[in-house]
Every structure is written in structure tokens, then in C-alpha cells.
N, C-alpha and C positions, 0 to 999 in steps of 0.2 A: 544066523551063523550058529553052528553047534560046536560042542567041545571036542569033536573028532578031527578038527582041522590040523594043519601043520603049524609049527611054531616058526615065527619070522621075527627078525630084529629090524626095527626101524629107528630112525633118529629124527628128532625135531628140536631145533635150536640147540644142537650139541648134546642133548640128553637122549640116551638110548632107552627104548621101550621094547619089550617082548610081547608080541600079540599072537593069539591063536586064531587062525583064519582058514576059510575054505577058498578064499579069493586067490587069483593069480598073483604071484610075487610082484610082477611089474605093476599091476594095478594098485597094490597096497603101497608100494614105494612111491608111485605117482601121487597117490592120495596124501601121503605123508609130506611130500614136497609141496603140494597145494596148501596144506595146513601151515607149513613153515612159511610159505610165501605170504599167506594172509597175516600171520604173526608179524612178519617184517613190514608189510605194507601198512599195518596199523601201528607200527612202532612199539609193539609189545616185546618185552624180554622177560623170560622167567626169572623170578627172584631166586637168589642162591638157595634159600631154605624152602622155597615153594610153599609158602604159607597159604592162608585163605585167599589171597589175591590171585594165586595161580588157578584156583577153581573158577573164580569169576572170569578170568581171562580165557580159560578153556571153554567156558560156557558161551562167551561172546564169539569165539572162533567157531565153535560148533554151530551156533546160530547163523553165522555168516555162510558157512559151508552149506547148511540146510537151505538158506535163501537162494544161493546159487543153484542148488539142485532143483528147487521148485521152479525157478526161472527156466532152467534147461528142459525140465519136463513139460512146461507150457509150450515152449518152442517145438519140442518133439511132437506134442499132441497136435499142434497146428499143421506140421508137415505130414503127419499121418492122415489127418483129415483131408488135406489137399491131395495126397496120393490116392485116397479112397475115391474122391471126387473125380480125379483124372482117370482112374481105372474104370469107373462107371461110364464116363464119357467115351472111353475107348471101346468098351464092350457094346455100347449102343451103336457106335459107328460101324463096328464089325458086324 
């Protein structure tokens, strides 16, 4: 992402954040909803002053999101490999 993107407001656990992004608005809002969902599933709440614990919580959530991304990419890689194999079989048949 570069600094030429648009400014977008998102909300996570009732706190508003302004982000600069080149991504589609709907994608950014969907990602913010996913982060909030993970916070709620893990039972985390941001402390009122958002002290050092907030950074630890944010790091844990970021790690969880990254883990989900890695898993999704592995599934995608498997499907792409299967598609390539099927394409090869079709081409041989034709």
C-alpha cells in the first residue's frame, strides 16, 4: 500500500480508526468486521485507556488473521494445482 490511497473510516469494538488504503471500501470494512469477530470470539475487549495490553491483544489478533490467511493460501494452492492437472488431462484428451 502507498500513501496515495483514499482515506476510509473503520470501526473495531466501537473505536473508530482512519486508514489510508488503495483497497476497495467493502473489502476493508469486511476485514475490519473479521478482526472484530476474532476479538469477540477470543473474548478480548479493548481497555479504556488502551495501555500496553492493547498492543499485545492487537498482535495476537494480527497473528490469528495471518494464520487464517496462510491456511486459505494453502487451500488455494491445492486448488490451483488440481486445476492445472485437470487442464493437462483435458489437453491430452483433445
